[in-house]
C-alpha positions as CSV (number, residue, x, y, z in Angstrom):
1,M,0.0,0.0,0.0
2,P,1.5,3.3,-1.0
3,A,1.9,6.1,1.6
4,S,0.6,8.7,-0.8
5,L,-0.8,9.1,-4.3
6,G,-0.4,12.6,-5.8
7,R,-2.1,15.0,-3.4
8,Y,-3.6,12.3,-1.3
9,E,-2.4,10.6,1.8
10,I,-3.4,6.9,1.9
11,C,-4.7,6.0,5.3
12,G,-5.6,2.4,4.8
13,K,-7.5,-0.2,2.8
14,L,-11.3,-0.3,3.0
15,A,-12.4,-2.9,0.6
16,E,-11.1,-5.2,-2.2
17,G,-12.9,-6.7,-5.2
18,G,-11.9,-8.8,-8.2
19,M,-10.7,-5.8,-10.2
20,A,-9.9,-3.0,-7.9
21,T,-9.1,-2.0,-4.3
22,I,-10.6,0.9,-2.4
23,Y,-8.4,2.9,0.0
24,L,-9.3,5.7,2.4
25,G,-7.5,8.8,1.4
26,H,-7.1,12.3,2.7
27,L,-6.5,15.5,0.8
28,H,-4.3,18.1,2.6
29,G,-4.8,21.6,1.2
30,A,-3.7,25.1,2.0
31,K,-4.4,26.7,5.4
32,G,-5.7,23.5,7.0
33,F,-8.2,22.6,4.2
34,G,-8.8,18.8,4.0
35,R,-11.1,16.3,2.5
36,T,-11.7,12.6,3.1
37,V,-12.0,10.7,-0.1
38,A,-12.1,7.1,-1.4
39,I,-9.2,6.1,-3.6
40,K,-9.9,3.4,-6.2
41,M,-6.9,1.5,-7.7
42,L,-6.6,-1.5,-10.0
43,R,-5.2,-4.6,-8.4
44,P,-1.6,-5.2,-9.5
45,E,-2.5,-8.2,-11.7
46,C,-5.2,-6.1,-13.4
47,A,-3.0,-3.1,-13.8
48,R,-0.8,-5.1,-16.1
49,D,-3.8,-5.9,-18.4
50,P,-4.4,-3.2,-21.0
51,N,-8.1,-4.1,-21.2
52,F,-8.6,-3.6,-17.5
53,V,-6.7,-0.4,-17.6
54,A,-8.9,0.8,-20.5
55,M,-12.0,-0.1,-18.5
56,F,-10.7,1.8,-15.5
57,I,-10.1,4.9,-17.6
58,D,-13.5,4.5,-19.2
59,E,-15.2,4.5,-15.8
60,A,-13.4,7.6,-14.7
61,N,-14.2,9.5,-17.9
62,L,-17.9,8.5,-17.6
63,L,-18.3,9.4,-13.9
64,A,-16.7,12.8,-14.7
65,K,-19.7,13.5,-17.1
66,L,-22.4,12.3,-14.7
67,A,-23.7,14.9,-12.2
68,H,-26.6,13.5,-10.3
69,P,-27.3,13.4,-6.6
70,N,-27.9,9.6,-6.7
71,I,-24.6,8.8,-8.5
72,V,-21.3,8.6,-6.7
73,Q,-19.2,11.6,-7.6
74,I,-15.6,11.5,-8.9
75,Y,-13.0,14.2,-8.1
76,E,-10.2,13.2,-10.4
77,L,-8.3,10.5,-12.4
78,G,-4.7,10.7,-11.3
79,E,-1.5,8.9,-12.0
80,E,1.6,8.6,-9.7
81,N,4.7,6.6,-10.7
82,G,2.7,4.8,-13.4
83,Q,-0.1,3.9,-10.9
84,L,-3.6,5.1,-12.1
85,F,-6.1,5.9,-9.4
86,I,-9.6,7.5,-9.1
87,A,-10.3,9.9,-6.2
88,M,-14.0,9.8,-5.5
89,E,-16.7,10.7,-3.0
90,M,-16.3,8.9,0.3
91,L,-19.6,7.4,1.4
92,F,-20.5,6.5,4.9
93,G,-23.3,4.0,4.9
94,E,-24.2,0.5,3.7
95,S,-24.9,-1.3,0.4
96,L,-28.4,-2.7,-0.1
97,A,-26.8,-6.1,0.2
98,Q,-25.7,-5.3,3.7
99,I,-29.0,-3.7,4.6
100,W,-30.7,-6.8,3.4
101,A,-28.4,-9.0,5.5
102,E,-29.0,-6.9,8.6
103,C,-32.8,-7.1,8.1
104,R,-32.4,-10.9,7.9
105,A,-30.4,-10.9,11.1
106,R,-33.3,-9.1,12.7
107,N,-36.0,-11.3,11.1
108,A,-37.4,-8.4,9.2
109,R,-37.9,-7.1,5.7
110,L,-38.2,-3.7,4.2
111,R,-41.7,-2.5,3.6
112,G,-42.9,-2.4,0.0
113,D,-43.4,1.4,-0.3
114,L,-39.9,2.0,1.1
115,V,-38.4,-0.4,-1.4
116,A,-40.3,1.4,-4.1
117,W,-39.0,4.8,-3.0
118,I,-35.4,3.6,-2.9
119,G,-35.9,2.0,-6.4
120,A,-37.3,5.3,-7.8
121,R,-34.1,7.1,-6.7
122,V,-31.9,4.5,-8.4
123,A,-34.1,4.6,-11.5
124,E,-33.7,8.4,-11.7
125,A,-29.9,7.9,-11.5
126,L,-30.0,5.3,-14.3
127,H,-32.1,7.5,-16.5
128,H,-29.6,10.3,-16.1
129,A,-26.8,7.9,-17.2
130,H,-28.9,6.5,-20.0
131,E,-29.6,10.0,-21.4
132,L,-26.0,11.1,-21.4
133,C,-24.9,12.7,-24.7
134,D,-21.5,13.5,-26.1
135,T,-20.4,17.1,-26.6
136,D,-21.9,17.0,-30.1
137,G,-25.2,16.0,-28.8
138,S,-25.0,12.3,-29.9
139,P,-26.4,9.8,-27.4
140,Q,-23.9,7.6,-25.6
141,N,-26.3,4.7,-25.2
142,I,-25.0,3.9,-21.8
143,V,-26.0,0.7,-20.1
144,H,-24.7,0.1,-16.5
145,R,-24.8,-3.7,-16.8
146,D,-24.1,-4.4,-13.1
147,V,-27.2,-3.2,-11.2
148,N,-27.4,-5.4,-8.1
149,P,-27.7,-4.9,-4.3
150,A,-23.9,-4.6,-3.8
151,N,-23.8,-1.6,-6.2
152,L,-26.7,0.3,-4.6
153,F,-25.7,2.2,-1.6
154,V,-27.6,4.1,1.2
155,S,-25.7,6.6,3.3
156,Y,-26.4,7.0,7.0
157,D,-28.1,10.3,6.3
158,G,-30.5,8.6,3.9
159,H,-29.2,9.3,0.4
160,V,-29.3,6.6,-2.2
161,K,-26.3,6.2,-4.5
162,L,-25.6,4.1,-7.6
163,L,-22.0,2.8,-7.6
164,D,-19.5,1.1,-9.9
165,F,-19.7,2.0,-13.5
166,G,-16.7,-0.3,-14.3
167,L,-18.7,-2.6,-16.5
168,V,-20.7,0.1,-18.3
169,K,-21.5,-0.2,-22.0
170,A,-21.3,3.0,-24.1
171,V,-20.8,4.0,-27.7
172,R,-17.3,5.6,-27.2
173,K,-15.2,3.4,-25.0
174,V,-11.5,2.4,-25.1
175,A,-12.4,-1.1,-23.8
176,Q,-14.8,-3.1,-25.9
177,T,-16.6,-6.2,-24.7
178,Q,-16.3,-9.3,-26.9
179,I,-19.5,-10.7,-28.3
180,G,-21.1,-13.2,-26.1
181,V,-19.1,-12.3,-23.0
182,V,-21.4,-12.0,-19.9
183,K,-20.8,-9.0,-17.6
184,G,-22.4,-8.4,-14.2
185,K,-23.6,-10.7,-11.4
186,L,-25.4,-13.7,-12.8
187,A,-28.6,-13.6,-10.7
188,Y,-29.2,-10.0,-11.7
189,L,-28.6,-10.2,-15.4
190,S,-31.4,-9.5,-17.9
191,P,-32.5,-12.5,-20.1
192,E,-30.9,-10.9,-23.2
193,Q,-27.7,-10.1,-21.2
194,A,-27.5,-13.8,-20.0
195,S,-28.0,-14.9,-23.6
196,G,-25.2,-12.7,-25.0
197,A,-27.7,-10.8,-27.1
198,P,-27.5,-7.0,-27.7
199,I,-28.7,-4.9,-24.8
200,D,-30.0,-1.4,-24.2
201,R,-31.2,0.6,-21.2
202,R,-34.1,-1.8,-20.6
203,S,-31.6,-4.4,-19.4
204,D,-30.8,-2.1,-16.4
205,I,-34.5,-1.8,-15.8
206,F,-34.8,-5.6,-15.5
207,S,-31.8,-5.8,-13.2
208,L,-33.1,-3.1,-10.9
209,A,-36.6,-4.7,-10.8
210,A,-35.0,-8.1,-9.8
211,T,-33.2,-6.3,-7.0
212,L,-36.3,-4.6,-5.7
213,Y,-38.3,-7.9,-6.0
214,E,-35.8,-9.6,-3.7
215,L,-35.7,-6.8,-1.2
216,S,-39.4,-6.5,-0.9
217,T,-40.1,-10.3,-0.7
218,D,-36.9,-11.3,1.2
219,Q,-36.5,-14.1,-1.3
220,R,-34.0,-14.8,-4.0
221,L,-35.5,-14.6,-7.5
222,F,-33.2,-16.3,-10.0
223,K,-30.3,-17.5,-7.8
224,R,-29.9,-21.3,-8.0
225,D,-27.4,-23.8,-6.7
226,T,-25.2,-23.7,-9.8
227,D,-24.2,-20.9,-12.2
228,E,-25.7,-22.9,-15.1
229,D,-29.1,-23.2,-13.3
230,T,-29.0,-19.5,-12.4
231,I,-28.4,-18.5,-16.0
232,H,-31.2,-20.8,-17.1
233,A,-33.6,-19.2,-14.6
234,V,-32.7,-15.8,-15.8
235,R,-33.2,-16.7,-19.4
236,E,-36.6,-18.2,-18.6
237,A,-37.5,-15.1,-16.4
238,L,-40.4,-16.9,-14.7
239,V,-41.4,-14.6,-11.8
240,P,-43.8,-15.9,-9.1
241,D,-46.6,-13.6,-7.9
242,P,-45.5,-12.4,-4.5
243,T,-49.0,-11.3,-3.5
244,S,-49.9,-15.0,-3.1
245,S,-46.9,-15.8,-0.8
246,V,-45.9,-12.7,1.0
247,P,-48.4,-11.3,3.6
248,D,-49.7,-7.8,2.8
249,Y,-47.5,-7.5,-0.3
250,P,-48.5,-4.3,-2.2
251,S,-50.4,-5.3,-5.3
252,L,-49.4,-2.0,-7.0
253,L,-45.7,-2.8,-6.5
254,W,-46.2,-6.2,-8.0
255,L,-47.9,-4.6,-11.0
256,V,-44.9,-2.3,-11.6
257,L,-42.3,-5.0,-11.0
258,R,-44.1,-7.5,-13.2
259,R,-43.9,-5.2,-16.1
260,A,-40.2,-4.3,-15.4
261,L,-39.4,-8.0,-15.2
262,A,-41.0,-9.0,-18.5
263,R,-38.8,-11.4,-20.4
264,E,-39.0,-9.4,-23.6
265,P,-37.5,-5.9,-23.5
266,E,-40.3,-4.4,-25.5
267,D,-42.8,-5.4,-22.8
268,R,-40.9,-3.5,-20.0
269,H,-40.9,0.2,-19.2
270,A,-39.3,2.1,-22.1
271,T,-37.2,4.3,-19.8
272,A,-35.9,4.2,-16.3
273,Q,-37.7,7.6,-15.8
274,E,-41.0,5.9,-16.5
275,L,-40.1,3.2,-14.0
276,A,-39.2,5.9,-11.4
277,R,-42.6,7.5,-11.8
278,D,-44.5,4.3,-11.3
279,L,-42.4,3.4,-8.2
280,D,-43.0,6.8,-6.7
281,G,-46.7,6.3,-7.4
282,V,-46.5,3.0,-5.4
283,A,-44.8,4.8,-2.5
284,R,-47.4,7.6,-2.4
285,A,-50.3,5.1,-2.6
286,Q,-49.4,3.8,0.9
287,G,-50.3,7.2,2.3
288,S,-47.0,7.9,4.0
289,I,-44.4,10.6,3.1
290,I,-41.0,9.0,2.5
291,Q,-37.9,11.1,2.2
292,T,-34.2,11.0,3.0
293,S,-34.9,11.6,6.7
294,T,-37.2,8.6,6.8
295,L,-34.4,6.4,5.4
296,A,-31.9,8.0,7.7
297,E,-34.0,6.9,10.7
298,I,-34.1,3.4,9.5
299,M,-30.4,3.3,8.9
300,G,-29.9,4.6,12.4
301,E,-32.0,1.8,13.8
302,L,-30.2,-0.9,11.8
303,F,-26.6,0.4,12.0
304,G,-26.6,3.0,14.8
305,K,-23.5,1.5,16.5
306,D,-21.6,1.2,13.3
307,R,-22.3,4.8,12.4
308,V,-21.1,6.1,15.8
309,R,-18.0,3.9,15.6
310,E,-17.0,5.1,12.1
311,I,-17.5,8.8,12.9
312,S,-15.5,8.5,16.2
313,L,-12.7,6.7,14.4
314,L,-12.5,9.4,11.8
315,R,-12.6,12.2,14.4
316,A,-10.0,10.5,16.6
317,G,-7.6,10.0,13.6
318,A,-7.3,6.3,14.4
319,L,-7.6,5.4,10.8
320,R,-3.8,5.1,10.4
321,T,-3.9,1.7,12.2
322,E,-5.1,-1.5,10.5
323,P,-7.2,-2.6,13.6
324,A,-9.2,0.5,13.3
325,L,-9.5,0.2,9.5
326,S,-10.8,-3.3,9.8
327,A,-13.9,-1.8,11.6
328,L,-14.5,0.3,8.5
329,R,-14.9,-2.4,5.9
330,R,-17.0,-0.8,3.1
331,P,-19.1,-3.0,0.8
332,L,-18.2,-0.8,-2.2
333,L,-17.2,-3.6,-4.6
334,E,-18.6,-6.9,-3.6
335,A,-21.7,-8.1,-1.8
336,Q,-20.5,-9.5,1.6
337,E,-21.8,-12.4,3.5
338,P,-24.4,-11.6,6.2
339,R,-22.5,-10.5,9.3
340,S,-23.0,-12.7,12.4
341,S,-24.8,-10.0,14.2
342,P,-25.8,-10.1,17.9
343,S,-28.9,-8.2,16.8
344,R,-30.5,-11.4,15.4
345,G,-34.0,-11.6,16.7
346,R,-33.9,-8.0,18.2
347,R,-37.3,-6.4,18.0
348,V,-37.7,-3.8,15.2
349,R,-39.4,-0.6,16.0
350,S,-39.7,1.2,12.6
351,P,-43.0,0.8,10.8
352,Y,-41.0,0.4,7.6
353,L,-39.4,-2.8,8.8
354,I,-41.9,-5.7,8.7
355,P,-41.2,-8.7,11.0
356,T,-40.9,-12.0,9.3
357,T,-41.4,-15.4,10.9
358,T,-39.4,-17.6,8.4
359,E,-35.9,-17.6,7.2
360,P,-35.3,-16.2,3.7
361,S,-34.9,-18.9,1.2
362,I,-34.0,-19.4,-2.4
363,I,-37.1,-19.9,-4.5
364,S,-37.6,-23.4,-5.7
365,T,-36.5,-24.2,-9.3
366,A,-40.0,-25.7,-9.8
367,I,-41.6,-22.3,-10.2
368,Q,-45.0,-22.4,-11.8
369,P,-45.1,-20.1,-14.8
370,L,-46.9,-16.8,-14.3
371,E,-49.6,-17.7,-16.8
372,S,-50.4,-20.8,-14.9
373,R,-50.8,-18.8,-11.7
374,R,-53.0,-16.3,-13.5
375,N,-55.2,-19.0,-15.0
376,R,-55.6,-20.6,-11.6
377,K,-56.7,-17.3,-10.1
378,L,-59.1,-16.8,-12.9
379,Q,-60.5,-20.2,-12.2
380,H,-61.0,-19.3,-8.6
381,V,-62.8,-16.2,-9.6
382,A,-65.0,-18.1,-12.0
383,I,-65.9,-20.6,-9.3
384,A,-66.7,-17.9,-6.8
385,A,-68.9,-16.1,-9.4
386,A,-70.7,-19.3,-10.2
387,A,-71.4,-19.9,-6.6
388,V,-72.8,-16.4,-6.2
389,A,-75.0,-16.9,-9.2
390,V,-76.4,-20.2,-7.9
391,A,-77.1,-18.5,-4.6
392,V,-79.0,-15.7,-6.3
393,V,-81.0,-18.1,-8.4
394,T,-81.9,-20.2,-5.4
395,A,-83.0,-17.2,-3.4
396,T,-85.1,-15.9,-6.3
397,V,-86.8,-19.3,-6.8
398,T,-87.5,-19.5,-3.1
399,V,-89.1,-16.1,-3.0
400,L,-91.3,-16.9,-6.0
401,W,-92.4,-20.3,-4.5
402,Q,-93.3,-18.6,-1.2
403,S,-95.3,-16.0,-3.1
404,C,-97.2,-18.7,-5.0
405,A,-97.9,-20.6,-1.9
406,K,-99.6,-17.5,-0.3
């Protein structure tokens, strides 16, 4: 680990993924000015690969063009002694993967309208990226390609951030993806992405919807025991109706997610902005007003001790020691395993955290197709209607018979 990079002092390692490592850095400026930043560097083995280097540069150039409150901000792409690095916004909070893990530890799940509100903020960020144009006004046709719970972040003050544009697809890139090469985490790919077919912005819409489905149901959607089975499940895109298995699941949320999870891209929302509007409509339909302060309260309940610990470590300047840094592991690159938390079973107080009675599980591979479920529901409705009709006829005949008898 270098002691410094350019203007930044490197205080310690925060997280490590398959391609890059994140360090905590500090910028020392004139007259006591300072700024805490996250420093992203390629792993040594990746730094020797021209394609990884090109992807790294592409990510920096793209982030520099994106200015949105729900997208992590970049400060600069620098180079020191041949070492490329990205200095970016330092976020204090948790990924949705870790939030989900903490909810599991407490035997709870996020309420549907809260999931919809979070999803709307991510959809707005995606739309901003999708709409990016070059200086001459030509669309860049950006596709994130890696929307999943590990790359969606919630700060302790309730702000939602979209992370990691390292796998982004755009018109003008130094690094080009070979045909048929699958990018992104398998369980959150779109069907066309899993098949190696051409993709557009609607692929990100599918991936976001899959994430929101899992968060709101506390169940895995396409994840299976093997990668091959997972890919097959994604390609089939059979999505069970959560209103029949999850108590009090919002029917409006299911209507929105069902469309966004359509197997064929043309059957989904045309833009992420359209999805954001529908998700905000779901959140408003519940009758409560959700905002960043609402999410901040929930983060305080779930991670209150972690937040206090991080802030105290920063203020005390203890970040120069590895034991202190180990307490600041940030899930910026990879989804982490659920932490063995002593909070398991602790009573939840927020109305946006719904207690669950069963452990979350992977959905069985024997998922009944949606059409079969819909047909079965129609059959139930038909039977009920027939029963009502028989009752009405019987009552009418009885009344007429009594009248005749008189």
